[in-house]
C-alpha positions as CSV (number, residue, x, y, z in Angstrom):
1,X,18.9,-23.0,-72.6
2,X,22.2,-22.8,-70.6
3,X,21.4,-19.5,-70.1
4,X,18.0,-20.1,-68.6
5,X,19.0,-22.7,-66.2
6,X,21.9,-20.2,-65.0
7,X,19.1,-17.5,-64.3
8,X,16.7,-19.8,-62.7
9,X,19.3,-21.0,-60.1
10,X,20.6,-17.4,-59.5
11,X,16.8,-16.5,-58.8
12,X,16.4,-19.2,-56.5
13,X,19.8,-18.6,-54.5
14,X,18.8,-14.8,-54.0
15,X,15.4,-15.9,-52.5
16,X,17.2,-18.2,-50.3
17,X,19.8,-15.6,-49.4
18,X,17.0,-13.0,-48.7
19,X,15.3,-15.8,-46.6
20,X,18.4,-16.2,-44.6
21,X,19.2,-12.5,-43.9
22,X,15.0,-11.9,-42.8
23,X,15.3,-14.8,-40.5
24,X,15.7,-13.5,-36.8
25,X,19.3,-14.3,-35.5
26,X,18.6,-14.3,-31.8
27,X,17.0,-17.7,-30.4
28,X,17.0,-15.9,-27.0
29,X,13.5,-15.3,-25.4
30,X,12.9,-13.8,-21.7
31,X,11.0,-11.6,-19.6
32,X,10.4,-10.0,-16.2
33,X,8.2,-12.5,-14.0
34,X,8.4,-10.1,-10.6
35,X,7.7,-7.6,-10.3
36,X,5.1,-8.6,-13.0
37,X,6.1,-6.8,-16.2
38,X,3.2,-6.0,-18.4
39,X,3.4,-8.9,-20.5
40,X,3.6,-11.2,-17.4
41,X,0.4,-9.8,-16.4
42,X,-1.4,-10.3,-19.5
43,X,-0.1,-13.9,-19.4
44,X,-1.7,-14.1,-16.1
45,X,-5.0,-12.8,-17.9
46,X,-5.0,-9.7,-14.7
47,X,-5.2,-7.7,-17.8
48,X,-8.0,-8.5,-20.2
49,X,-7.6,-8.9,-23.9
50,X,-4.1,-8.4,-24.7
51,X,-4.1,-10.4,-27.8
52,X,-1.0,-12.3,-28.7
53,X,1.1,-11.4,-26.2
54,X,-0.4,-13.5,-23.4
55,X,0.7,-16.5,-25.3
56,X,4.0,-15.6,-25.7
57,X,5.2,-12.9,-23.0
58,X,8.8,-13.9,-23.5
59,X,9.2,-12.5,-27.3
60,X,9.1,-9.2,-27.2
61,X,12.1,-8.6,-29.3
62,X,13.1,-5.7,-31.7
63,X,16.2,-3.8,-32.8
64,X,18.3,-2.3,-30.0
65,X,18.0,1.2,-29.1
66,X,14.2,1.5,-28.9
67,X,12.5,3.0,-25.9
68,X,9.0,1.7,-25.9
69,X,7.2,-1.4,-24.5
70,X,6.3,-3.2,-27.6
71,X,9.7,-3.2,-29.7
72,X,7.7,-1.9,-32.4
73,X,5.8,-5.2,-32.9
74,X,2.3,-3.9,-34.5
75,X,0.5,-7.1,-32.6
76,X,2.3,-6.3,-29.3
77,X,1.1,-2.8,-29.6
78,X,-1.1,-3.2,-26.5
79,X,1.9,-3.0,-24.1
80,X,2.7,0.5,-24.9
81,X,-0.8,1.7,-24.1
82,X,-0.6,3.6,-20.8
83,X,-4.2,3.8,-20.6
84,X,-5.0,0.2,-20.3
85,X,-5.4,0.1,-16.4
86,X,-2.2,-1.9,-15.7
87,X,-1.7,-2.7,-12.1
88,X,1.3,-1.2,-10.3
89,X,3.1,-3.5,-8.0
90,X,4.1,-1.5,-4.6
91,X,7.9,-1.1,-4.2
92,X,10.5,0.9,-2.0
93,X,13.1,2.9,-3.6
94,X,15.2,-0.4,-4.1
95,X,13.8,-2.9,-6.5
96,X,15.0,-6.5,-7.6
97,X,13.7,-7.4,-11.1
98,X,13.9,-11.1,-11.9
99,X,13.7,-12.3,-15.2
100,X,12.9,-15.8,-16.5
101,X,15.0,-16.7,-19.4
102,X,13.5,-19.4,-21.9
103,X,16.5,-19.6,-24.3
104,X,19.8,-18.5,-22.8
105,X,21.9,-16.3,-25.3
106,X,25.2,-14.2,-24.9
107,X,24.3,-10.8,-23.6
108,X,26.3,-7.4,-24.0
109,X,24.3,-5.3,-21.4
110,X,20.9,-5.0,-19.3
111,X,19.7,-1.7,-19.0
112,X,16.9,0.0,-16.8
113,X,15.1,3.5,-18.0
114,X,12.5,5.6,-16.2
115,X,11.1,8.3,-18.6
116,X,14.3,9.4,-20.7
117,X,16.8,8.5,-17.9
118,X,18.6,5.4,-17.5
119,X,18.5,4.6,-14.0
120,X,21.2,1.1,-14.1
121,X,23.1,-0.8,-16.5
122,X,24.4,-4.2,-15.9
123,X,27.5,-5.5,-18.3
124,X,27.5,-9.2,-19.0
125,X,30.5,-8.5,-21.1
126,X,29.1,-11.0,-23.8
127,X,28.5,-13.8,-21.2
128,X,25.5,-16.2,-21.3
129,X,22.8,-15.8,-18.7
130,X,21.4,-18.6,-16.3
131,X,17.8,-19.7,-16.8
132,X,17.0,-16.5,-14.0
133,X,18.4,-13.4,-13.9
134,X,18.3,-10.7,-10.9
135,X,18.9,-7.1,-10.8
136,X,18.8,-4.8,-8.1
137,X,18.0,-1.3,-9.0
138,X,18.0,1.9,-7.3
139,X,15.2,4.3,-8.3
140,X,16.9,7.1,-7.1
141,X,14.5,8.5,-4.8
142,X,11.6,8.7,-7.1
143,X,8.1,8.2,-5.7
144,X,4.4,7.8,-6.9
145,X,4.0,5.8,-10.1
146,X,6.9,5.2,-12.3
147,X,7.0,3.0,-15.5
148,X,10.2,1.1,-15.5
149,X,11.4,0.1,-18.9
150,X,14.2,-2.9,-18.9
151,X,16.1,-3.8,-22.1
152,X,18.1,-7.1,-22.3
153,X,20.8,-6.4,-25.0
154,X,21.9,-9.3,-27.0
155,X,25.5,-9.7,-27.7
156,X,26.0,-11.1,-31.3
157,X,22.8,-9.5,-32.7
158,X,21.3,-6.4,-33.4
159,X,18.6,-7.4,-31.4
160,X,17.1,-6.5,-27.7
161,X,14.5,-7.7,-25.5
162,X,12.1,-5.3,-24.2
163,X,9.8,-5.0,-20.9
164,X,7.9,-2.5,-19.0
165,X,7.1,-3.0,-15.3
166,X,4.5,-0.5,-13.6
167,X,5.4,0.1,-9.7
168,X,4.3,2.7,-7.0
169,X,6.8,3.9,-5.2
170,X,6.4,4.7,-1.7
171,X,7.7,7.9,0.2
172,X,10.8,8.0,2.4
173,X,13.2,9.4,4.2
174,X,17.2,10.1,3.7
175,X,18.9,11.6,0.8
176,X,18.4,9.8,-2.4
177,X,21.1,9.4,-4.7
178,X,20.8,11.2,-7.7
179,X,23.3,8.8,-9.6
180,X,22.5,5.3,-8.1
181,X,25.2,2.6,-8.6
182,X,23.1,-0.7,-9.4
183,X,24.1,-3.9,-7.9
184,X,23.7,-7.6,-8.8
185,X,22.1,-10.2,-6.6
186,X,23.2,-13.9,-7.5
187,X,20.3,-15.1,-5.5
188,X,16.9,-14.0,-6.5
189,X,15.2,-12.6,-3.2
190,X,11.8,-13.4,-2.4
191,X,9.7,-11.5,-4.4
192,X,7.5,-8.5,-3.1
193,X,3.8,-8.5,-3.2
194,X,2.1,-8.3,-6.4
195,X,-1.0,-8.0,-8.0
196,X,-1.0,-11.9,-9.5
197,X,-4.1,-13.6,-9.2
198,X,-4.4,-16.0,-6.2
199,X,-2.1,-18.8,-6.4
200,X,-3.1,-22.2,-7.3
201,X,-3.5,-24.7,-4.1
202,X,-0.6,-26.8,-3.3
203,X,-0.8,-30.2,-5.3
204,X,-2.8,-29.4,-8.4
205,X,-1.6,-30.7,-11.7
206,X,0.5,-28.5,-13.4
207,X,-1.1,-26.5,-16.5
208,X,0.1,-23.6,-18.9
209,X,-1.5,-20.2,-18.3
210,X,-1.5,-20.4,-14.5
211,X,0.2,-18.0,-12.4
212,X,2.3,-19.8,-9.8
213,X,4.4,-18.4,-6.7
214,X,7.4,-19.3,-5.2
215,X,6.6,-22.4,-2.9
216,X,3.7,-23.8,-5.0
217,X,3.6,-27.4,-5.5
218,X,2.6,-29.2,-8.5
219,X,2.2,-32.8,-10.0
220,X,3.3,-33.4,-13.5
221,X,3.2,-37.0,-15.0
222,X,2.9,-38.7,-11.8
223,X,5.6,-36.6,-9.8
224,X,5.4,-33.4,-7.7
225,X,7.6,-30.5,-8.1
226,X,8.0,-27.3,-6.1
227,X,8.1,-23.7,-7.7
228,X,11.4,-21.9,-7.2
229,X,10.6,-18.6,-8.6
230,X,7.4,-16.9,-9.4
231,X,6.3,-17.1,-12.8
232,X,3.3,-17.8,-15.4
233,X,3.4,-21.3,-16.9
234,X,3.6,-21.4,-20.8
235,X,3.8,-24.5,-23.3
236,X,7.6,-25.6,-23.0
237,X,7.9,-25.2,-19.4
238,X,6.8,-28.0,-18.1
239,X,8.2,-28.6,-14.9
240,X,11.1,-31.4,-16.1
241,X,12.4,-28.9,-18.7
242,X,12.7,-25.8,-16.7
243,X,15.0,-26.9,-13.2
244,X,15.2,-23.3,-12.8
245,X,11.8,-22.8,-11.9
246,X,11.1,-26.2,-10.6
247,X,12.5,-28.7,-8.0
248,X,11.4,-32.0,-8.0
249,X,10.2,-33.1,-4.2
């Protein structure tokens, strides 16, 4: 009888251990809101029939070292489909990518790729990011339609978050730098024009699933708030909960 009890407890312990190991360690989440990433476009309903990603654009998390848009998550595979007619944002050769961070987590690096080439890297050295993060990236003289893969590498786990951003780079003169040096901005500039839906009128009631632009005002629980940065609202991002996105007026 004693042996049977020991085996049972051992089995329970093994099951619990396997659950703990399998549980994702990273609790951080985030995505690029402008220029809008593919998951942002899905959340804004600018691209139809995206499936589950439209409800959780911040959750494209997978092992470090991947080079795709969907982090090998089967139910986010739409993000990796280049034939979906993703709208491309018109940009110059220098672009500022604005991230919305829904759960801050210590960060090793942020990387940006076009094709197989890394065009920029920002080393945070394990620091915790703010509620919003901006990086200004030189596209190295490229022109035409480009797909930028942006990767947020978490410092204390084996995971990263993945975003693909479609841009249309205009022509320009000058001498492109084939090895551009990325620069960091501390205050996000005004986002460039995007293919976002027409913003809601000022003074409306905040609602999840709506694409808001900087300067929009909404009401929530009787108070008025002004949007600080363009983003698509989701449950949990009510204005009082995300002061990086909304200021009370």
